[in-house]
C-alpha positions in Angstrom: -23.8 21.5 35.5 -21.3 18.8 34.7 -18.2 19.4 32.7 -16.3 22.6 32.0 -18.1 25.2 29.9 -16.4 26.0 26.6 -17.1 28.2 23.7 -16.1 28.2 20.1 -16.8 29.9 16.8 -18.0 27.4 14.3 -18.7 28.6 10.8 -19.4 32.1 12.1 -22.0 30.9 14.6 -21.5 31.1 18.3 -21.9 27.7 20.0 -22.0 27.1 23.7 -20.3 23.8 24.5 -21.7 22.2 27.6 -20.5 18.8 28.7 -19.3 18.0 25.1 -22.8 18.6 23.5 -23.5 21.5 21.2 -26.5 23.6 21.9 -26.4 26.3 19.2 -28.1 29.7 19.5 -28.4 31.1 16.0 -29.6 34.7 15.4 -31.4 35.9 12.3 -31.7 39.7 11.8 -33.5 40.4 8.5 -32.4 43.6 6.9 -29.2 44.0 8.9 -27.4 41.4 7.0 -29.0 42.1 3.7 -30.8 38.8 3.5 -27.8 37.0 5.0 -25.0 35.0 3.5 -24.6 31.6 5.1 -21.7 30.7 7.2 -19.0 28.5 5.8 -20.4 25.6 7.7 -23.9 26.2 6.3 -22.6 26.0 2.8 -20.7 22.8 3.3 -22.6 19.8 1.7 -23.3 16.9 4.0 -21.2 13.8 3.2 -22.7 10.9 1.3 -23.4 7.9 3.3 -25.5 4.7 3.4 -27.8 2.9 5.8 -29.9 4.5 8.4 -29.1 8.0 9.5 -27.3 8.0 12.9 -27.9 10.4 15.8 -24.7 12.2 15.3 -25.4 12.7 11.6 -28.9 14.0 12.5 -27.5 16.5 15.1 -24.8 17.7 12.7 -27.2 18.2 9.8 -29.8 19.9 12.0 -27.1 22.3 13.4 -26.0 23.5 9.9 -29.6 23.6 8.6 -30.8 25.8 11.6 -27.8 28.0 11.4 -28.5 28.8 7.7 -32.2 29.4 8.4 -31.4 31.7 11.3 -29.0 33.7 9.2 -31.6 34.3 6.6 -29.8 32.0 4.0 -32.9 30.2 2.9 -31.1 28.7 -0.2 -28.5 26.9 1.8 -31.0 25.8 4.4 -33.3 24.5 1.6 -30.5 22.6 0.0 -30.1 20.6 3.2 -33.7 19.3 2.9 -35.3 16.7 0.6 -37.7 19.3 -0.9 -35.5 22.3 -1.7 -38.1 24.2 -3.7 -40.8 24.0 -1.1 -38.4 24.8 1.7 -36.8 27.8 0.0 -40.3 29.3 -0.7 -41.2 28.8 3.0 -38.1 30.5 4.2 -38.7 33.4 1.9 -42.2 33.8 3.2 -40.9 33.6 6.8 -39.2 37.0 6.4 -41.0 38.6 3.5 -44.6 37.7 4.3 -44.6 36.9 8.0 -42.5 39.9 8.6 -40.0 38.1 11.0 -37.4 40.7 11.8 -35.4 38.7 14.2 -35.2 35.1 15.3 -33.0 33.1 17.7 -33.1 29.4 17.0 -32.0 27.0 19.8 -31.7 23.3 18.9 -32.0 20.8 21.7 -30.4 17.3 22.0 -31.6 14.8 19.4 -33.6 11.7 20.0 -32.5 9.4 17.3 -33.0 11.3 14.1 -35.4 13.8 15.5 -34.1 17.2 16.7 -36.3 19.6 18.7 -35.6 23.3 18.6 -37.0 26.5 20.0 -37.6 29.7 17.9 -37.7 33.0 19.7 -38.8 35.4 17.0 -40.0 39.0 16.6 -42.7 40.1 14.2 -42.4 43.7 13.0 -45.2 45.2 10.9 -45.7 48.9 10.3 -43.6 50.0 13.3 -45.1 47.4 15.7 -43.0 44.6 17.0 -44.3 41.6 19.0 -42.5 38.5 20.2 -43.4 35.0 18.9 -41.9 32.0 20.8 -42.6 28.4 19.9 -41.1 24.9 19.8 -40.8 22.8 16.8 -38.9 19.8 15.6 -37.3 18.2 12.5 -36.3 14.8 11.4 -33.3 13.9 9.3 -33.5 11.1 6.7 -31.2 9.7 4.1 -31.5 11.3 0.6 -32.9 8.7 -1.8 -30.6 9.6 -4.6 -27.8 11.6 -3.0 -27.3 9.3 0.0 -26.7 12.5 2.1 -28.5 13.1 5.4 -31.2 15.6 4.7 -34.0 17.4 6.7 -37.3 15.7 5.9 -39.1 18.8 4.8 -42.5 19.6 6.3 -44.3 22.9 6.7 -44.5 22.3 10.4 -40.8 22.9 10.7 -41.4 26.6 10.2 -44.2 26.5 12.8 -45.8 23.4 14.4 -49.3 24.5 13.6 -48.7 24.7 9.9 -50.3 21.9 7.8 -49.2 20.8 4.4 -48.7 23.8 2.0 -49.9 26.3 4.7 -47.9 29.4 5.3 -47.4 32.2 7.8 -48.8 35.7 6.9 -48.8 39.0 8.7 -50.7 42.2 8.0 -54.3 43.5 8.1 -56.7 40.5 7.8 -59.6 40.6 5.4 -62.2 39.8 8.1 -62.5 41.9 11.2 -62.3 40.0 14.5 -65.4 38.7 16.2 -66.1 38.2 19.9 -68.0 34.8 19.8 -70.2 34.2 22.9 -72.2 31.2 23.9 -76.0 31.0 24.3 -75.7 32.7 27.7 -73.3 35.5 26.6 -70.1 34.0 27.9 -67.1 34.6 25.7 -65.6 31.7 23.8 -61.9 31.9 23.1 -59.4 29.4 21.6 -57.2 29.8 24.6 -59.9 28.5 27.0 -61.5 26.1 24.5 -58.8 24.8 22.2 -61.1 22.6 20.2 -62.9 25.8 19.0 -59.9 27.3 17.3 -61.0 26.2 13.9 -64.7 26.9 14.6 -64.0 30.4 15.8 -61.8 31.1 12.8 -64.6 29.9 10.4 -67.1 32.1 12.2 -64.8 35.1 11.9 -64.2 34.4 8.2 -67.9 34.0 7.5 -69.5 36.6 9.7 -66.7 39.1 10.6 -67.6 41.6 7.8 -71.3 41.4 8.6 -70.8 42.3 12.2 -69.4 45.8 11.7 -66.0 45.3 13.4 -62.7 46.8 12.3 -59.6 44.8 11.5 -56.3 45.4 13.3 -53.0 43.7 12.4 -52.2 40.0 13.0 -49.9 37.1 12.2 -52.0 34.2 10.9 -51.8 30.8 9.2 -52.9 31.0 5.6 -54.6 27.8 4.5 -53.3 26.0 1.4 -54.7 27.3 -1.9 -57.7 25.3 -3.0 -57.8 23.4 0.3 -60.4 23.1 3.0 -58.4 24.7 5.7 -59.3 27.8 7.7 -57.3 30.9 8.4 -56.1 30.9 12.1 -54.7 33.8 14.0 -51.4 33.1 15.9 -50.5 36.6 17.2 -52.3 39.9 17.4 -50.1 42.8 16.5 -52.6 45.6 16.7 -56.0 45.1 18.3 -59.0 45.4 16.0 -62.5 46.3 17.1 -64.5 43.0 17.3 -68.2 42.6 16.8 -70.1 40.3 19.0 -71.4 37.1 17.5 -73.9 34.9 19.5 -73.6 31.2 19.0 -75.8 28.3 20.2 -72.8 26.7 22.0 -73.0 26.2 25.8 -69.7 27.0 27.5 -70.4 24.5 30.3 -71.1 21.7 27.9 -68.2 22.7 25.7 -65.8 22.6 28.6 -66.9 19.1 29.5 -66.5 18.0 25.9 -62.9 19.4 25.8 -62.0 17.6 29.0 -63.6 14.3 27.8 -61.9 14.1 24.4 -58.5 15.0 25.9 -58.4 11.6 27.6 -58.3 9.8 24.2 -56.2 10.2 21.1 -58.1 10.9 17.8 -61.3 11.6 19.6 -64.3 13.8 18.6 -67.7 14.6 20.1 -70.7 16.8 19.3 -73.7 17.6 21.5 -77.1 19.0 20.3 -80.5 19.9 21.8 -83.2 17.6 20.4 -85.9 20.2 21.0 -84.4 22.7 18.5 -81.2 21.3 16.9 -78.9 23.8 18.5 -75.3 22.6 18.7 -74.1 22.8 22.3 -70.5 21.6 21.9 -68.0 20.6 19.3 -64.7 19.1 20.5 -61.8 17.2 18.9 -58.5 15.9 20.3 -56.5 14.9 17.2 -52.8 15.1 16.2 -53.7 16.4 12.8 -56.0 19.2 14.0 -58.8 17.9 11.7 -62.4 18.7 12.7 -63.6 15.1 12.5 -66.5 16.0 14.8 -68.2 18.2 12.0 -66.5 17.0 8.8 -65.4 13.4 9.3 -66.7 10.6 7.2 -66.2 7.2 8.8 -68.4 4.1 9.0 -70.5 4.5 12.2 -70.8 0.9 13.1 -73.8 -0.2 15.1 -74.9 3.4 16.0 -76.5 3.1 12.5 -78.9 0.5 14.0 -80.9 3.4 15.3 -81.8 4.2 11.7 -82.1 0.6 10.7 -84.4 -0.2 13.6 -86.6 2.8 12.7 -86.9 1.6 9.1 -87.8 -2.0 10.2 -90.3 -0.7 12.8 -91.7 1.7 10.2 -92.4 -1.1 7.8 -93.9 -3.4 10.5 -91.3 -6.0 10.1 -90.2 -6.0 13.7 -91.6 -4.9 17.1 -89.7 -4.1 20.2 -91.6 -6.8 22.2 -91.7 -9.4 19.5 -89.1 -12.2 19.0 -86.1 -11.4 16.7 -83.9 -14.3 15.7 -80.4 -13.6 17.0 -78.1 -16.4 15.8 -74.3 -16.5 15.9 -74.0 -15.7 12.2 -76.0 -15.2 9.1 -75.1 -15.5 5.4 -76.3 -12.7 3.1 -75.1 -12.0 -0.5 -72.4 -14.7 -0.3 -70.8 -13.2 2.9 -71.0 -14.4 6.4 -71.8 -11.9 9.1 -71.0 -12.6 12.8 -71.9 -11.2 16.2 -69.2 -10.0 18.4 -67.5 -13.2 19.8 -70.2 -15.2 18.0 -72.7 -14.6 20.7 -76.4 -15.7 20.3 -79.6 -14.8 22.1 -82.1 -17.6 21.8 -85.7 -16.4 22.1 -84.7 -12.7 22.4 -87.0 -9.9 21.6 -86.0 -7.2 19.0 -85.5 -4.8 21.9 -83.0 -7.1 23.6 -81.3 -7.7 20.2 -81.0 -4.0 19.8 -79.8 -3.5 23.4 -77.1 -6.2 23.0 -76.2 -5.0 19.5 -77.0 -8.3 17.7 -75.9 -8.0 14.1 -77.8 -11.0 12.8 -81.1 -9.9 14.1 -80.8 -6.8 11.9 -79.7 -8.6 8.8 -82.2 -11.5 8.8 -85.2 -9.3 7.9 -83.6 -7.9 4.7 -85.5 -10.5 2.6 -88.8 -9.1 3.8 -87.9 -5.5 3.2 -88.0 -5.9 -0.6 -86.6 -2.5 -1.3 -82.8 -2.0 -1.8 -83.3 1.8 -1.1 -85.3 1.4 2.1 -82.5 2.3 4.5 -81.5 5.3 2.3 -85.1 6.5 2.2 -85.5 6.2 6.0 -82.2 8.1 6.6 -83.1 10.9 4.3 -86.9 11.2 4.7 -87.0 10.9 8.5 -83.5 11.6 9.8 -82.5 14.3 7.3 -79.3 12.6 6.4 -77.9 14.0 3.1 -80.0 17.1 2.9 -77.1 19.6 2.7 -77.1 20.9 6.2 -75.9 24.5 6.6 -74.9 24.7 10.2 -73.1 28.0 10.1 -69.6 26.5 9.7 -68.2 23.7 7.5 -69.9 20.4 8.1 -70.2 17.2 6.2 -73.5 15.3 5.7 -73.8 11.6 6.3 -74.2 9.3 3.3 -76.4 6.2 3.1 -76.1 5.0 -0.5 -78.5 2.4 -1.9 -76.9 -1.0 -1.8 -77.6 -4.6 -2.7 -76.3 -8.0 -1.6 -73.6 -8.3 1.0 -73.1 -4.5 0.9 -76.8 -3.9 1.8 -76.4 -6.2 4.8 -73.2 -4.4 5.9 -75.1 -1.1 5.6 -77.8 -2.3 8.0 -75.1 -2.6 10.7 -73.3 0.6 9.8 -70.5 -0.7 7.6 -70.0 -0.8 3.9 -70.2 2.5 2.1 -72.1 4.4 4.9 -70.2 7.3 6.3 -71.0 9.5 9.3 -69.4 11.9 11.8 -70.4 12.7 15.4 -72.5 15.6 14.2 -74.6 13.3 12.0 -75.0 10.6 14.7 -75.8 13.1 17.4 -78.6 14.5 15.1 -79.9 10.9 14.5 -80.2 10.4 18.3 -81.9 13.8 18.6 -84.4 12.8 16.0 -85.1 9.5 17.7 -85.6 11.4 21.0 -88.3 13.6 19.6 -89.5 12.0 16.4 -88.7 15.1 14.5 -85.6 16.0 12.5 -84.3 19.5 13.4 -81.2 20.4 11.4 -78.3 21.1 13.7 -77.3 24.8 13.9 -74.3 26.5 15.4 -75.5 30.1 14.8 -78.8 31.5 13.8 -79.7 31.3 10.1 -81.0 34.9 10.4 -77.3 36.0 10.3 -77.0 35.2 6.7 -80.4 34.0 5.5 -79.2 30.5 4.8 -81.8 27.8 4.2 -82.3 25.2 6.9 -82.9 21.6 5.8 -86.2 20.0 6.7 -87.1 16.3 6.6 -89.9 14.9 4.3 -91.8 13.4 7.2 -91.8 13.0 10.9 -91.3 9.6 12.6 -94.5 7.7 13.3 -95.3 8.0 17.0 -95.4 4.3 17.5 -92.0 3.9 15.9 -90.5 6.7 18.0 -91.9 5.3 21.3 -90.4 1.8 20.6 -87.1 3.2 19.4 -86.6 5.4 22.5 -87.6 2.4 24.8 -84.9 0.3 23.1 -82.3 3.0 23.6 -83.3 3.3 27.2 -82.8 -0.5 27.6 -79.4 -0.2 26.0 -78.4 2.5 28.5 -79.6 0.6 31.5 -79.1 -3.1 30.9 -77.5 -3.3 27.4 -74.1 -2.7 25.9 -74.2 1.0 27.0 -75.0 0.4 30.6 -71.4 0.7 32.0 -70.6 3.9 30.2 -74.0 5.5 31.0 -74.0 4.5 34.7 -73.0 8.0 35.8 -75.8 9.6 33.8 -79.0 10.0 35.8 -82.6 10.6 34.8 -84.2 9.6 31.6 -81.4 8.3 29.3 -80.8 6.2 26.2 -77.9 5.0 24.2 -76.5 3.0 21.4 -73.0 1.6 21.1 -71.0 1.0 17.9 -67.7 -0.3 16.7 -66.7 0.0 13.0 -64.1 -2.2 11.4 -61.6 -0.2 9.2 -59.5 -1.9 6.6 -55.9 -2.2 7.7 -56.6 -0.9 11.2 -55.5 -3.0 14.2 -58.5 -1.9 16.3 -62.1 -0.8 15.3 -63.3 2.7 15.6 -65.2 3.3 18.9 -68.6 5.0 18.4 -71.2 5.8 21.0 -74.4 8.0 21.1 -76.8 8.8 23.8 -79.3 11.2 25.2 -80.3 12.6 28.6 -83.0 15.1 29.0 -82.8 17.6 26.2 -79.3 16.8 25.2 -78.1 14.2 22.6 -74.4 13.5 22.0 -72.3 11.3 19.9 -68.5 10.5 20.0 -66.0 8.7 17.9 -62.5 7.6 18.8 -60.5 6.3 15.8 -59.0 2.9 16.7 -60.6 3.1 20.2 -62.1 -0.4 20.2 -65.6 -1.2 21.3 -68.2 1.6 21.6 -68.5 1.6 25.4 -64.7 1.5 25.9 -63.7 5.0 24.7 -66.5 6.9 23.0 -69.0 5.9 25.7 -67.2 7.7 28.6 -66.9 10.8 26.4 -70.6 10.9 25.7 -71.4 10.3 29.4 -69.2 13.1 30.5 -70.9 15.5 28.1 -74.4 14.4 29.1 -73.7 14.8 32.8 -72.4 18.4 32.3 -75.8 19.9 31.5 
């Protein structure tokens, strides 16, 4: 340790001075100080300034803010933020509703205007006390009207897992705990499978009371009122008696999915069994914690060509072994559509155009389709898209709206107003694999009697055979060959990249099958389909 150690009392808070830098340790003890009165330093208003906030200003503001919070003076701490009303309410909940009886808050050295800190708290509820330790951070900004350095208020300051308007709560939860197990009886926990935290919370919320378990006492994250969030347990204070809930997940496939998405930011993947629609894995690796795998709604890019190809084959407008004109570009509805890097495939068959993801070969037949709703009908009637799937947890159906002109051409190649998520695309591949739509399911519908969606018609055998053969070509000699190289046996794939307005790089999409497993992945801003999403799908397919 360099430099002499010094100590000083600053505003009633003990600071350890090491090498000239302050690392404060602030203690909050709820009822012992009657709700606290802030130190003199905590009540001192920050001085008005101009220009960007400096590192020293950030450190000083954070020090006073954290001291006030630790002493239970929520009002003074809130006044040092740019949203005093929201902050004061959160600080009140911290002690009154999360039952924090003690907290030691230790700030670390700032990086620019961001100050990390550690909270070592104790939760006391009905005579039971448990420790809760976590790291968080705050950022200091210049007040728009006051000119003072202020903490940029976010719920995550209170706890890093809190989303906007979410709060901490402690007590006896409404739903008893459940012990979720996979298809083989192996227990699934959020500690072992982090991507399942939200899934497991939803299963408990939906099926906990039906299982006959008994609630204990917990600290949890309460979702925002009226929002789509799910209650998540942070700490068990008193063990409840869980009931066992069997899912269709496969622990082995889930583990592979978790590892695969962890290699890419903003990545999601879903795997299903084509023979019965059972969901084998759901995994996300996202900074926002959003379940994009099940509830996302992004343009799927060329993975949509699986549906478009089925529609064109269904109507006899193309055939896998017949020529399909693949030019560098094509004009439709007043808009010019290009292939990637303006490639062309003179004399190519439709199968080769599919395998090489030629956009123009899919747009040129539009004039012969003579039905603006053709793609929507195929998606709904054969692939079950938009039939209100009830998987057992929250999920979002894909949308394929009727379109005309340039928007119709964009839809044929997975752009425009079409939206999908990995669940939808994995199901599309599963349907192509067997020719029959089987609605994806995470748990048995017998648990709650929910209705399972069924498609209007099965795929014509000739269409299904050609479609699978083209996906096989994509996986062995087309745009998916590199990503699918590690996958053995009978395999098929389709790549996709979707342009997003304002994004520097397209979303990466990939879907594939191997044996009785179909999977689809999406990486926001990941580039071309085989670059990021492809390896994720391949990892999942090789795990089974």
